[in-house]
C-alpha positions, -999 to +999 in steps of 0.1 A: +502-354-592+505-339-626+468-334-626+468-314-594+448-283-605+454-265-573+486-252-590+464-231-612+447-216-582+481-209-567+492-191-599+460-170-602+455-162-565+490-166-552+506-145-525+528-116-533+559-135-522+549-167-539+544-150-572+578-134-571+597-166-563+621-175-590+623-212-601+658-225-608+663-238-643+667-276-645+684-294-674+658-308-697+631-284-687+603-279-712+609-243-720+582-220-731+591-187-748+582-156-728+545-151-733+531-117-743+507-120-714+533-113-688+546-124-654+517-146-642+515-165-674+553-172-674+549-183-638+522-206-648+544-222-675+573-225-650+552-242-624+537-265-650+572-275-663+584-281-628+554-302-619+558-323-651+595-328-644+589-339-608+560-362-618+576-377-649+613-378-639+643-399-648+637-422-618+607-436-636+629-443-666+656-460-644+630-482-626+613-492-658+645-500-676+656-526-650+656-561-665+647-550-701+681-557-717+706-532-729+703-504-702+717-477-724+694-484-753+663-488-731+672-457-711+675-436-743+642-449-757+624-444-725+639-409-720+627-399-754+592-413-747+592-395-714+600-362-731+571-368-756+547-376-728+556-345-709+553-323-740+519-338-748+506-332-713+520-297-712+503-289-746+470-302-732+473-279-702+482-249-723+453-257-747+429-258-718+443-226-704+439-209-737+404-222-741+394-206-708+412-174-718+436-178-689+465-158-705+444-126-709+429-130-674+464-133-659+475-103-680+446-083-666+457-092-631+493-081-640+479-048-654+459-041-622+489-049-600+511-025-619+487+003-613+488-002-575+511+018-553+543+003-540+548-001-502+579+008-484+590-029-483+589-029-521+558-049-525+528-036-544+495-031-526+473-060-537+447-048-562+411-057-559+400-080-587+377-066-614+340-067-607+328-102-617+306-104-648+278-120-629+278-091-603+277-066-632+248-084-647+230-085-613+235-047-610+221-042-644+191-064-635+185-044-603+187-011-623+162-024-648+138-035-621+142-001-604+134+016-637+104-007-642+092+001-607+095+039-613+075+035-645+048+015-627+047+041-599+041+068-625+013+048-641-002+042-606-001+079-598-017+088-631-045+062-624-050+076-589-053+111-604-079+098-629-098+081-600-098+114-581-111+132-611-138+105-616-148+107-579-151+145-581-173+142-612-194+116-595-198+139-565-208+167-588-233+145-606-247+134-572-250+170-562-267+179-595-291+149-591-300+159-556-306+195-567-327+182-596-347+159-573-353+188-549-365+210-577-388+183-590-402+178-555-409+215-551-426+217-585-448+187-576-458+203-543-464+237-558 
């Protein structure tokens, strides 16, 4: 199906061999100029073109044209309509991809791949993907909580020190009161 979005997953997460496969050029292919965002984006466009060609092919035109009169005229009209439909569907997919910033994300994957060492068999070592934004946000939240906990711990230690000082002063006051009471008692007896 032309709406099979698993193709996008194949492009973004594809295997090293799958990403390097070259698609043969078919006549009538909806060609897209080489995109500045590199190999994965070009691969995305190639697979999109191939999918549209297979889903909306000349067989549909031939089957629809049967019994509609002049076959040459009908075939020509339907072929032109088919090209327009394919172009419209492709433009919708490209617009969605651009909306979700897919070209720059694929470019980032290309850049990461280029920085990886090449193995003896000629393949590049698969690069780890960048740390997801949500994971980065979670780390920042954890760091913030850690800082808050340290601040609260400092406050608690200060309060404990104040309590110790108060307890010491209370003990001194109790001792002074006991001494005063003893003195008063001695004076009363004397």
